[in-house]
C-alpha positions as CSV (number, residue, x, y, z in Angstrom):
1,M,0.0,0.0,0.0
2,L,1.2,3.5,-0.8
3,V,1.9,6.1,1.9
4,S,-0.7,8.8,2.3
5,S,1.8,11.7,2.3
6,P,1.8,13.5,-1.1
7,T,5.4,14.7,-0.7
8,E,6.6,11.2,0.3
9,L,4.9,9.9,-2.9
10,T,6.6,12.5,-5.1
11,T,9.9,11.7,-3.4
12,S,9.4,8.1,-4.2
13,L,8.5,8.9,-7.8
14,T,11.6,11.1,-8.3
15,D,13.7,8.2,-6.8
16,V,12.2,5.9,-9.5
17,M,13.1,8.5,-12.2
18,L,16.6,8.7,-10.9
19,A,16.9,4.9,-10.9
20,I,15.6,4.6,-14.5
21,E,18.1,7.3,-15.6
22,S,21.0,5.6,-13.9
23,I,20.1,2.2,-15.4
24,G,20.0,3.8,-18.9
25,I,23.4,5.4,-18.3
26,L,24.8,2.1,-17.0
27,L,23.7,0.4,-20.3
28,A,25.4,3.2,-22.3
29,F,28.8,2.3,-20.7
30,R,28.8,-1.1,-22.3
31,E,32.4,-1.6,-23.2
32,H,34.8,-3.8,-21.2
33,R,37.3,-0.9,-20.8
34,W,38.3,0.2,-17.3
35,H,36.7,3.6,-17.6
36,H,33.4,2.1,-18.7
37,Q,33.4,-0.5,-15.9
38,I,34.1,2.0,-13.1
39,W,31.2,4.2,-14.2
40,R,29.0,1.1,-14.6
41,W,29.6,0.4,-10.9
42,I,28.9,4.0,-9.9
43,F,25.6,4.3,-11.8
44,G,24.6,0.7,-10.8
45,L,25.0,1.5,-7.1
46,L,23.1,4.8,-7.6
47,A,20.3,2.9,-9.4
48,F,20.1,0.3,-6.5
49,S,20.1,2.9,-3.8
50,S,17.4,5.0,-5.6
51,L,15.2,1.9,-5.9
52,L,15.6,1.3,-2.2
53,G,14.8,4.9,-1.5
54,S,11.7,4.7,-3.6
55,I,10.4,1.8,-1.6
56,A,11.3,3.3,1.7
57,H,9.6,6.6,0.9
58,G,6.6,5.3,-1.1
59,L,5.3,2.2,0.6
60,E,3.6,1.7,3.9
61,M,5.6,-0.7,6.1
62,P,6.6,-1.3,9.7
63,E,9.1,1.3,10.9
64,N,11.7,-1.3,11.7
65,L,11.5,-2.6,8.2
66,R,11.9,0.9,6.8
67,E,15.0,1.4,9.0
68,L,16.4,-1.9,7.7
69,L,16.1,-0.6,4.1
70,W,18.2,2.4,4.9
71,K,21.2,0.2,5.8
72,P,22.0,-1.2,2.3
73,L,21.0,2.2,0.8
74,Y,23.6,4.1,2.9
75,L,26.2,1.4,2.2
76,S,25.6,1.6,-1.5
77,L,25.8,5.4,-1.5
78,G,29.0,5.3,0.5
79,I,30.8,3.0,-1.8
80,M,29.4,4.8,-4.9
81,M,30.8,8.2,-3.7
82,A,34.2,6.6,-3.0
83,L,34.3,5.0,-6.4
84,F,33.4,8.4,-8.0
85,L,36.5,9.9,-6.4
86,V,38.5,6.9,-7.8
87,A,37.1,7.7,-11.2
88,A,38.2,11.3,-10.9
89,I,41.7,10.3,-9.8
90,A,41.9,7.9,-12.8
91,D,41.0,10.8,-15.1
92,G,43.6,13.0,-13.4
93,S,46.5,10.7,-12.6
94,G,45.9,7.6,-14.6
95,I,44.3,4.2,-14.2
96,A,47.3,2.6,-12.5
97,T,47.1,5.0,-9.5
98,A,43.3,4.7,-9.3
99,K,43.3,0.8,-9.3
100,H,45.4,0.8,-6.2
101,L,42.9,3.1,-4.4
102,I,39.8,0.8,-5.0
103,P,40.3,-1.2,-1.8
104,F,40.6,2.0,0.2
105,S,37.5,3.5,-1.5
106,I,35.5,0.4,-0.5
107,A,36.9,0.7,3.0
108,A,35.9,4.4,3.0
109,G,32.3,3.5,2.0
110,I,32.1,1.0,4.9
111,V,33.5,3.6,7.3
112,F,30.8,6.0,6.1
113,F,28.2,3.4,6.6
114,A,29.5,2.8,10.2
115,L,29.2,6.5,10.9
116,T,25.5,6.5,9.7
117,E,24.9,3.6,12.1
118,L,26.7,5.5,14.9
119,F,24.6,8.6,14.3
120,N,21.3,6.6,13.8
121,G,21.1,7.2,10.1
122,V,21.2,11.0,10.2
123,F,21.2,12.1,6.6
124,I,23.5,15.1,7.3
125,V,26.3,12.5,7.6
126,F,25.9,11.7,4.0
127,I,25.6,15.3,3.0
128,L,29.0,16.0,4.6
129,Y,30.6,12.9,3.1
130,E,29.2,13.8,-0.3
131,A,30.5,17.4,0.0
132,I,34.0,16.2,0.8
133,V,34.1,13.8,-2.1
134,M,32.4,16.2,-4.6
135,L,34.7,19.1,-3.7
136,S,37.8,16.9,-4.1
137,A,36.5,15.7,-7.5
138,L,35.6,19.2,-8.5
139,L,39.2,20.4,-8.0
140,I,40.4,17.5,-10.2
141,Y,38.0,18.1,-13.0
142,A,38.3,21.9,-12.9
143,F,42.1,21.5,-13.2
144,L,41.7,19.1,-16.1
145,A,39.3,21.5,-17.8
146,C,41.4,24.6,-17.4
147,S,44.9,23.2,-17.8
148,H,44.6,20.1,-20.0
149,H,41.4,21.1,-21.9
150,Q,40.2,17.5,-21.3
151,P,36.9,17.0,-23.2
152,G,34.2,16.3,-20.7
153,A,36.0,17.7,-17.7
154,G,34.2,21.0,-17.8
155,T,30.8,19.2,-18.1
156,I,31.6,17.1,-15.1
157,S,32.6,20.2,-13.2
158,V,29.2,21.8,-13.9
159,A,27.5,18.5,-12.9
160,I,29.3,18.5,-9.6
161,L,28.2,22.0,-8.9
162,I,24.6,21.1,-9.7
163,N,24.8,18.1,-7.4
164,L,26.3,20.3,-4.6
165,L,23.3,22.6,-5.1
166,A,21.0,19.5,-4.8
167,A,22.7,18.6,-1.6
168,G,22.1,22.1,-0.2
169,V,18.4,21.9,-1.1
170,Q,18.2,18.4,0.5
171,S,19.6,19.7,3.8
172,S,17.1,22.6,3.8
173,D,13.4,22.6,4.7
174,L,12.4,23.9,1.2
175,S,9.1,22.8,-0.3
176,I,7.4,23.9,-3.5
177,T,4.4,22.9,-5.7
178,L,5.2,22.1,-9.4
179,L,1.8,20.7,-10.4
180,L,2.6,18.2,-7.6
181,P,3.9,19.0,-4.1
182,F,7.6,18.5,-3.5
183,D,9.5,18.7,-0.3
184,H,13.3,19.1,0.1
185,N,13.8,15.4,-0.7
186,G,11.8,15.4,-4.0
187,L,13.5,18.7,-5.1
188,F,16.9,17.2,-4.3
189,H,16.1,14.3,-6.7
190,L,14.8,16.6,-9.4
191,I,18.0,18.7,-9.4
192,Q,20.1,15.6,-9.1
193,I,18.5,14.1,-12.2
194,V,19.9,17.0,-14.2
195,G,23.3,16.8,-12.5
196,I,23.6,13.0,-13.1
197,G,22.7,13.4,-16.8
198,L,25.5,16.0,-17.2
199,L,27.9,13.8,-15.2
200,A,27.2,10.9,-17.5
201,L,27.7,13.0,-20.6
202,G,31.1,14.3,-19.3
203,A,32.2,10.9,-18.1
204,Y,31.4,9.3,-21.5
205,R,33.2,12.0,-23.4
206,I,36.3,11.5,-21.3
207,A,36.1,7.7,-21.7
208,E,35.8,8.0,-25.4
209,N,38.8,10.4,-25.5
210,K,40.9,8.0,-23.5
211,K,39.9,5.2,-25.9
212,L,41.0,7.4,-28.9
213,Q,44.3,8.2,-27.2
214,D,45.0,4.5,-26.5
215,Q,44.3,3.7,-30.2
216,E,46.7,6.4,-31.3
217,V,49.4,5.0,-29.0
218,Y,48.7,1.5,-30.3
219,V,49.0,2.6,-33.9
220,A,52.1,4.5,-33.3
């Protein structure tokens, strides 16, 4: 049975939209190249956590079951954000460096999950964690865009800024009616959908550019 709260329903709906978008992006990164695979993991984890969020927000259930759903959701988000930073480091410093950081990124995601457990699932913990990762990645992509003119780096930089804006909205008490009523969670998802689309576009451009560079090296 669906929940009665209109804003919880729109939050659930926007979570579904985010999951569908993420799955579509995941399918676009279909090659067995490292850059494609790391982004497949990132968008796969985002799709999984969005689906869990849709269920938690949209369906009536015992509160203990709802609390249980947040656990794999937070773990998925934690690992996803850490892998995003690994992808940024791969674009900035190379795949070899990034590969060595994958175990540490997974450990960081687990530590983040442990912190959410320690603070009883307070979402501000994720907001702070996301801000640290996003700002670190923004520095990398802004540098690539300005100094190396890396195709896609500027697009990712804009995407990160949009996602930081989304995080700011999520941590507020903003609510608005756009045909349907949206609270801060639903607005967070709506802004995030735009940011994720731009992120995917930039990531795909960089991956294709890396592929072209590898082909040129191979031919040479």
